[in-house]
N, C-alpha and C positions, 0 to 999 in steps of 0.2 A: 786306232782300229781295233784295240783289245775289247772294247765294249760292243763292237759290231758282231752280230750273231754269225756263226760259222755257215758257210755255203749260202750266203745271201748276196743279193746284188750290191748292197752297201759294202760288204767285205771285198767283193770283187773290184768295186770302184776304187776303194782305198788302196788296195794292192796295186792297181794300175797307176793311180796317182803318185804313189811312192816312187815308182820306177821313172816317172817323168819329171818330178818336181826339181830335183837337184840340177839337172842340165838346164831347166828353164830358169831357175834363180841365177845360175852363172851367166847365162846368155843375156839376161835382162839386168844384170848387176844389182840384184836385190840382196841387201844384207840378210844374213841368216847365221844361226849358230847351231852347230851340232852339239847338243848338250845331253841327249839321252833322257830317259824318263824312268821313274821308279813307280811301280804299282805296289803299294805297301799294305801289309796286314797290320791293322791297328788293334790295340788292346780293347776288347769288349768291356763294357762297364760291369757285366756279370762275371767276367773272368777273375779268378783268384790270383792276385798279384804275387803271392808267395810261391805259386806253383808255375815255373816256366813251361810253356807248352812247346815241345819239340816240333820243329817244322816238318820233320819227316811224317808226322801224323796229320799235318794240315793240308788238305786236299785243295783248298782254295787257291793257293799259290801255284800249286802243280797245274791246276786247270788253266790259270792265267798263262803260265809258261807254254803249256801245250797249244793254247789258242794263239799265242804270239808266234810260235813256230809255224803253225798251220797258216797264219796270215802272212808268212814270208820273213818274219823277223827271226831269222835263224841264229842270230848272235845274242838273242835274249838269254839271260841265265838267272838261276835262282840264287838269291842271297838269303840263306836260311836263318842266319843268326843276326840279331840286332847289331852286334859289333861289326859285322860285314857291311851293313848299311851305313852305320855311323862312320866307318872309315872312308866310304865313297862320298857321303854327304853329311859332313860333321854338324851342320847347322839344322838338320832335320830333327824334329821331335822324335823321341825314341819309338820305334815300331818293333813288331815281332818278326820281322823279315820282309823280303820284297822280291819282286822280279825286276831286274834291271834290263831295259830295252835301249841299247846304245844308239840305235839308228834314228831316234827321234830328233827332230830339229825345231827350232823356234824361228819364225819368220815375222818380219814386220807386216801386219795384216793390212795397213793403209797402203804401203808401197805395193804389195802384192796385188791388191785390188785395183789400184791405179794402173798397174802394168797390163791388166787384162782389158782395160777400157779401150 
């Protein structure tokens, strides 16, 4: 839902679906995994590698965090340093910071679709 524009029908439907999906998955015995997600800020090719950019000056992650909170993901949090991200997800390619959204889940799309038939 982070990429859905604020105050739109899409955002409202996503928020509504989030409140309903976990009970439905449990009721229908559909496997799922609560894994969270990371919205990362990657190094731009034009960025100077020798000059680390402090995340306090990077509005893009702050905007993602604000939009996540607005969408109802109140547990989303800013991971401003590459080391913070690496500690959470050590196999991820280095990034310049991220927003961690712990409420995200992964669902088997086939079983979910079949359950709706």
